[in-house]
Each structure stands twice: as structure tokens, then as C-alpha cells.
N, C-alpha and C positions, 0 to 999 in steps of 0.2 A: 504493500500500500504506500510505501514511502516514495514510489516512483510516480504516483498519480499527479503531483503538481507539475511534472514535466510533460504530461500528455497533451493538454489543451493547445500549446503552441504548434503541435503537429497533428491536426485532426485527421489527416488522411490515413493514419495508421490504425484507425479504429477497427478496420476489418482485416488487418494483416495477420501474419502467422504468429505474432507475439501474443495474441489473445487466445490462441488455441489451447495451449496446455500450460502456459506460464513460463515458457523458455524465453519469452521476450524480456522478462526481468533480468535474466542472466546476461542477455545481449546488451541491455541498457546499462547494467552495472559495469560491464567490461569495456564499453566504449560508447557512451551516450552521444558524444559528438558525432561519430561516424554514423550511428543509427539515425539520429535526427536528420543528418544530411541525406541519408538514403530516403527517409520518409518524405522529405520535401521533393526530391527528384521524382519519386514514384507517383506522388499525388499530383505533381504538375503534369505528367503525361496523361493521367486519367482525366484531368479537367478539360483537356482539349480533344477528347474523343479519339478518333483514329490517327494518333500521332505517330511519328517515326519512332523506331526503337531507341531506348536510352543507350543501349550498348553500341558503341562505335564498331566493335568487331562484327556484330550481327548485321549492321548496315553494310559493312564491306562484303560479307558473305552473300547477301541478297544482290548487291550491285555486281559482284563477280559473276553471277549467273545471268542477270537480266541485261546488263550493259552489252556483253558480246551478242546476246540474242537480238537486242534492239539494233545493234550495228549490222548484224547479218540481214535483218529485215530491210533496213535502209539500203544496203548494197543490192539486195534482190530487187527492190523497187527501181533502183537506178538502172540495173542491168536489163531487166525485163520490161522497163517502161516502153509502151508501144508507140510507134509512130502513127501514121494514118492507116486505117483498116484497108486491106486490098479491095479495089473496086471490082464490081461484077455487073453483068448485064441483068437488069431486072427481069424476073420470070413472070410477074403478074399473078403469082400464087400466094395465098395467105397474106402475111404481113409484107411480103416483098413486092410491093406495088405502090404506085404513086397515088396519093390521096389529096383531096381538097375539102374545104369546108363549104357547106351549102345550106339552103333554107327551103323548106316546103312552103310554096306560096299559095297553092290551091289544091283542094281535094274534092273530087266529085264521085258519086256512086254511079255505077252502070252495070248492066248484065255481063256476067263473065263470058257468056256465049258471044255477045256482040263485040266484046273486047278481044275475043280469040285467045283468052288466057287459059283455056282448059287444056288438059293433057290426057284426054280419054284414050286409052290404048286402042290400037287399030282392031284388035279382036273384039272389043266391046265387053271384055270380061271384067265385071265389077265385083267379083267375089274376092279378088286380091285387095290388099290394103292400098296399093297404088291406084288400082282401078276405081275403088270406092271413093278415094279422096278426089280423083279427077272428076268423077260423076257429081260429087257434091259441089265442086268448083263450077262445073258447067251449069248446074241448077241454081247456083247462089248469086250473090251480089258482090262484085269486085269494086275496087277503088282505083281511080285514075289520078295520080298525084303529079303535080307540076313542081319541079325542083329548080331552084336558081343557084348557080355556082357563085360563091362569094369570094373565093381566093384563086390565085393562079392567073395564067395568061388568058384564060377564057372567062374571067370574072364578068358576071352579068348574063352569061349564056344560060338558057333554060332547056330542060328536057323533061320528058314524061316517063312515068313508070307505073306499071299495073301491079296493084297489091291484091293478091288472092285472098279469099276469105279465111282459109286455114293457115295463113302465114303467121308465124309467131310474132313478128314485129309489124304492127299496123302504123302507118304514117298519119300524122295529123297536121293541120294547117298551122303555119308559123313555127313548126318544129325545126330545130337545128340538127343537121345530119352530117355524116361523113360520106363522101362519094369517092369511088375508085376511078382512076383515069387510065385508060389504055389507048395510047396514041396510035397503035397499029390497027385498031378496030375501025369498022365503018363509022362515019361521023355520028350517025344517030345512035350508035351503040357504044360510044367512047366512055360515057359516064354511067355509073350504076351506084345506087345507094348500098353501102356496106354496113353502116353502123349509125348509132345515134351519138350526137355530141354531148358528152357527159361532163364537160369541164366545170360547169358551175356547181352541180351537186358534189362532185369530187373535191373541188376546192373548198366548198363550205364544210364538208366533213373533215377535211384536213385541218381547217381552222378551228373547228370545235374540239378536235383532238388536241391541238396545240394549247388551246386555252385551258382545257381540263388538266393537262399535264403541268402547266405552269401554276394554276390555282392550287393544285394539291402538292406538287413538288417544290414550288417556289424556285429558289436559285438552283437547286438540284434538278428540278424539272427543266429549267432553261438549258442547263448543261447537257441534259439528256437529249434535248432537241438538237443542240449543236452537234453532239456525237452522232445522232441519227443522220444529220445532213452530211457529215464527214464520211460516214459509212456508205451512204448513197454515192458520194463523189468517188470514193475508192472503187466501188463496184462498177460505175459507169465509165470512169476515166482510165482505170487500170485493168481490172479483172476481165471485163468483156472485150475491150479492144485487144488486149494481149493474147487472149485465146483465139480471137479471129485472125490475129497476125501469125498464128502458127506455134506459139509457145506451148509448152506442156501444160495442159489444164490443171493437173494435180499440183505442180510446182507453183503455178500462178495462184491457185486457190489457197495454198498454204501461206504464201507470202502476203497475199491480200487479206486473208483472214487474220493473220498475225498483226498486220498493221491496224486493221479495224479494232481488234481486241485491245491493243496497247492504247490507241487513241481514246476509245470509248471508256475503258475502265479508269484510266488516269484522269480523263477529263471529267467524268461523272463523280468519281470517288476520291480524287485527290492523290497526290504523290506521297504515299505512305507505305509503311510495312504491311498494313492490312491489305491495301490494294495490290501490292507486289505479290503477296501470298496467293491472292485470287488469280493473278496473272499466271503464276507458276502452275497452279492447279488446272486452269483452263488449258494451258500449253500441253501439259502431260496428257490430259483427256483428249485433246485434239489429235495428238500423236497416236494414241490408242485407236481412235476412230479411223484415222488414216490407214493404219496397218490392217485393222480388221476389214475395213471397206475394200481395200485393195485385194486382200485374200479372198473374200467371199464373192466379190464381183467377178474375179477371174474364175473361181471354182464353180460358180453357178452359170458361167458362160453368158453373162449379161452384156449385150452389145451397146446398150444405151440408145439404140435407134428403134424406138417403139411406136412413134406416132408421126403424124404429118409434119409437125414442126421440126422434130429431130431429123426426119427424112429430108426435109428441105435444107436444113443446115448442112447435112452430110453431102447433099447434092451440090450446094453452092461452094462449100469448102471441104473437099474430100480429105484434106490433110489433117483436119481436126480429129483427135482421138475421142470417139464418142463414149467409150467406156471410161476414159479418164475424165471426160466432162461429167459423167454420172457421179463419179467419186468426188469431184470438185463440188458438185451440188450437195452431196451428203455432208461434207465438211462445213461448207458455208451455212447450210440449213441448221446444223447442230450448234453453231457458235452462239446464237442468241440465247438459247436455253441454257447452254453451259455457263455463260456469264452470270445468269440469274442464280444458278445453283452454287457456283464457287463464291460469289460475293456474299450470298446468304449464309453459307457455312462459315466463311471467314468471320463475318460479323457476329455470328452466334458464339464462336469460340472466344472472340475478343470480349464480348459482353459477359460471358461466363467468367473470364479472367478478371474483369472489372468487379463483378459481384463477390468473387472469392480469390484474391491474389495468391493465397497460399496453396491453391490447388495445383498439383503437378500435371505434367503433360499427359499422363495416362488418364487421370481423372477428367481433364479437359476433353480428351479424345472420346472417352466413353459418354460423357454428357453431350458432346457435339454430335456424335453419331446417332444418338437417340433422336435428336432433332432432325438429322439428315434422313432417317428412315421415313418419317412422315413426308418429307419433301420428295423423296424418291417415288413414293406411291402416287402422289398427285402429278408430278412432272412426267413420269412415264405414261400415265394414262392420258395426259394432255397431248403428248407427242403422238401417241397412237391414234387418238381421235382426230387430231389435226390432219394426219395423212389419210385416214379413212374418209374424212369429210371431203378432202380434195379429190379422192378417187371414187366418190359416191356414184356418179353416173356410170362409171365403168362397172362397179360392183352390181348396180341395178341391172345392167345389161346381162351379166352372167346369171343373175337371178332369173331374169326372163327366159334365158336359154335353159334353165333348170340344170345347170352344170354342178357337179359335185365339188366339195370344198377342195379336194385334192387337185382336180382339174383346174379350178380357178387359181389356186396357189402356184401351180406349175407354169401357168402362162407367164411369158416374160413381162407383160405389162404389170401384173400383180406382184410377181416375184421381185421386180425392181423396187416396188414400194415396200415390200416386206423386208428386203435387205436394208433399204434406207432407214426404215423405222427401227429395226432391231439393232443395227450397228450404232445408230445414234443413241438409242436407249442404253446400250451397254456402256458407251462413253459417259452418259449422264450418271448412271449408277456408279461407275468407277470414280467419277469426279468427287463424290461425297466423301468416301474414306480417304482419298488422296489429299483433298484440300483440307479436310478436318485434321489429318495427321500433320500436315505442313504448318497449319495455323497453331496447333497445340505446341509443336516443337519451337516455333518462333516466339510465342508469348512466354513459354517456359524459359527459354534461353534469355529473353529480355529481362525476366524477373531475377534470374540467377546472377546476371552480371553485376548489379549493384550490391547484392549480398556478398559476392566475392570481394568487392572493394572494401567492405567493412572488415572482412577477415584479415586484410592486410594491416589494419589498425589494431586488431586484437585477435589472438588465437582462439578465444572462447566464442567469438561471434559467428564463426563459420558453421559449426554443427547446429546452432540453435534453430534456424528455419527448418532444416531437414527433420530434426527430432520433433519439432512442433507439427510439421505436416503429417508425419507418420502417426503421431498421437491422435490427431483429429480423425484420421481414417480408422484407427482402432475403436474410437468411440462410436462411429457409425456402424 
């Protein structure tokens, strides 16, 4: 009790190891000056949240890993930075065609028969789906839309288009649309409506999203939006052009993802030991995803050329490795969820250390991994459902065909999504113990360094925290 008057000037030690079993009195008696100095330094780091480690040695260890990695990423960006994408002659297929903005100026109804919009089969067989649809069109009411081109060299030019009654997209007067232009076609067929202009609702939705992020996240939300913009720039200015230029898709994806990871994490969470541990955990998990993805994409003989879009890319740029492009997509797609998991686990371990600084790295790891198990269950389910939602029309098609589960899973279209989902999920699951262990080791080493400093002033101060920690565990 004679030590009590010396406690108030150092309130940050109220939850330290000294209160565990009374060994703190011994440490105070053997070297009060060193102990109070430690208490001040330790409390100072806590008061500023995710600060850098107190230990200079620890900072050097983290820097020795991350500085060369960052330098390698910068060198990769410089070496692989693309020039201009190779030109090609437009095919007029899918997205590879010229488009202009246009407006629907007039819509009138008329008989489909008079508009000659029906496609009744020559046999007159209406028992088939195609024949039945054509018969409905012949008996129904069509629309004749007049469209005015608003951009390009033919600005002001008008053309007409017949809209059939069973067409999924019906045109309305004053509606803004996108039209495709084919200069080699006859003049009356050069323009055709391909889509609706969605710029306003999409811009409005993006604005609502940005406002919501800033209102809830405040400055951290602003930094998240900046990081999102930087990620988009890296994707559009480096990753996509570099792949089109012929660089290895896997190498480009690894370098681009690493750049996005470094910028996003440090910009959003600050330059600290906590963020550095999240970066290391993300890096290790990405490496695991890359290895597993490469192994199973090759083993399952996935070509990556499974739909019209990938077929068009392969036709225009035969030199692009489509299986490598698939693996690159797996890595980039997993990065966003990995960031969430690694940052959450690191923060959890840091907060556990804040609550009980005397807890050793094993105790921190066990407590952190319990939090991580809950996170694993929700994140894996989220990832699987996200991929299932994207492939829902395809799965519906297999359901209509009454195909067995084995047949569906064996098809390359579905097998590609299965490999993508499972490889990404394995990386996510692995990131929890990896990041938790790294964080526990870092905060434990950070705690041990000041204690070791006190030992230099007094031989009796060194064993005191260790005995106190073990005594607390025996009481539990």
C-alpha cells in the first residue's frame, strides 16, 4: 500500500501487468523511475489509437519487409506501364462498335402486319416457341419510333425503328438512347438502337453512395472514396491496357493488385504498424490465392474462353492468355474482401491488447481467432452468394434443361465460377489465422521492448511482467 501515492501521476498503468498478482510492487521498488517512464510511453501510444510501435527494432523489422516489396511494386509498374493499346479494325460485334447518343422524338402505334415486323416461319408452324411468338407479333400492335442522332458527324439525322410487342425494351417519346453506327451498312440501316442512356440515374446513385459514405465515415469515408478512385485509375490506366498490350495477365494483376492494396490500406488507415500488419496478411493471402488458382485452373483445364465477350477478346487479341486472364480476375476479385478481413482482424487484436496489455501473444491469438471464426462464416457465405447471384441466369438455364448437379458443375462455365469462388474463399479463410498471428506477435513484441528497457535499470524488473502474466492465467 505504500506505493499507492505514486500511482495517480501515471494513470495509464491501471490495467497493466503490475495489478495482476502484485509483482508490480516489486518492479516499483527496484526501479520506480524506469517503471514510470515505461508507463508514460505505453499510455501515450494507446491514447493515439493505431500508432506506430514504440520499439524502434520492431519498426525496422516491418520496414525491412515492406520497403523492398513496395520498391518491387514500383519497379513493376514502371517496367510494365503500357503505352497505347494496339489498334484493331472494329468488328461491329458486342461492345466493339461505334456508338452515338440519340433521343426518341416520336412514337406511334401501328399493326405489326402493316409494318412487316412479323417473322412467321414459312411453314406456318406455330407450335414452336419461335412460331408462336411470331404469330403473336403478327396479330399484335407494334410501335414505330423516330430517333434523332444527337452526337457525331450525323448529328440531327433521324431514322425509324419498329419495336415489336414482345420486345423486352419498349421505347418511349423523349427517351435518351444509345445507337450503334455501322458505316459499311446501307444508309437506312446504318443506325440501330442498342441500349438506353442511363447516365443520370447512375450518376445520382453514385452521388448518394458518396454522400452516405462521407456522412457515416467522415474523414475516413473521404479517404475511402479517394482510395476507390485511385483503385479505378490503376485498373483502367495500368491493368487493362497492359494486358491488351500483351503483358502476362497474372504478373500485371499481381503488381496492380499490390499497388491498389498499398494505396488503399495506407490511405484509409494511416501509416502505422497496425496497417502494415494488415498489408502483410493481405500479401500472404494473395500469394496463396495465386498459387492455388494457378494449380486448379490448369488441373481443371479451364481455358477462360467461355462466352461471347471472352471469345471476342480472344479473336481480336489472340496473344492474350485467357486462362491467365481468368486467374488475374480471381486475384483482383478477392482483394477487396481480403482487405476487409485483414484490417478487421488486425484491429481486433490491437483492441484486445488495449483492453489487457498484459496478455501474451498466445492469449491475443486465441481471442482474435474466436472473432475471426465469426467473420469467416459471414464472409465466405457472402462471397459464394455474390458469385451465385452473378451466375443466376446461367444456373436458371441449367435448371430449365433439368441437368443434374454433376453435369452443371462439370460444365466449364460453372466450373470456372466454382474454382473462382473456392480459391478465393480458401484465401479468405487462411487470411484470418495468418493476420491474427502476425498482429499478436507484433503487439506482443511492442509490449516486450519497453519492459526490456526497465530490466537494464534493475535486474529485478525483468521477470516481474512475465510472472504477473502467468499468475493471471492460473487464476483463470
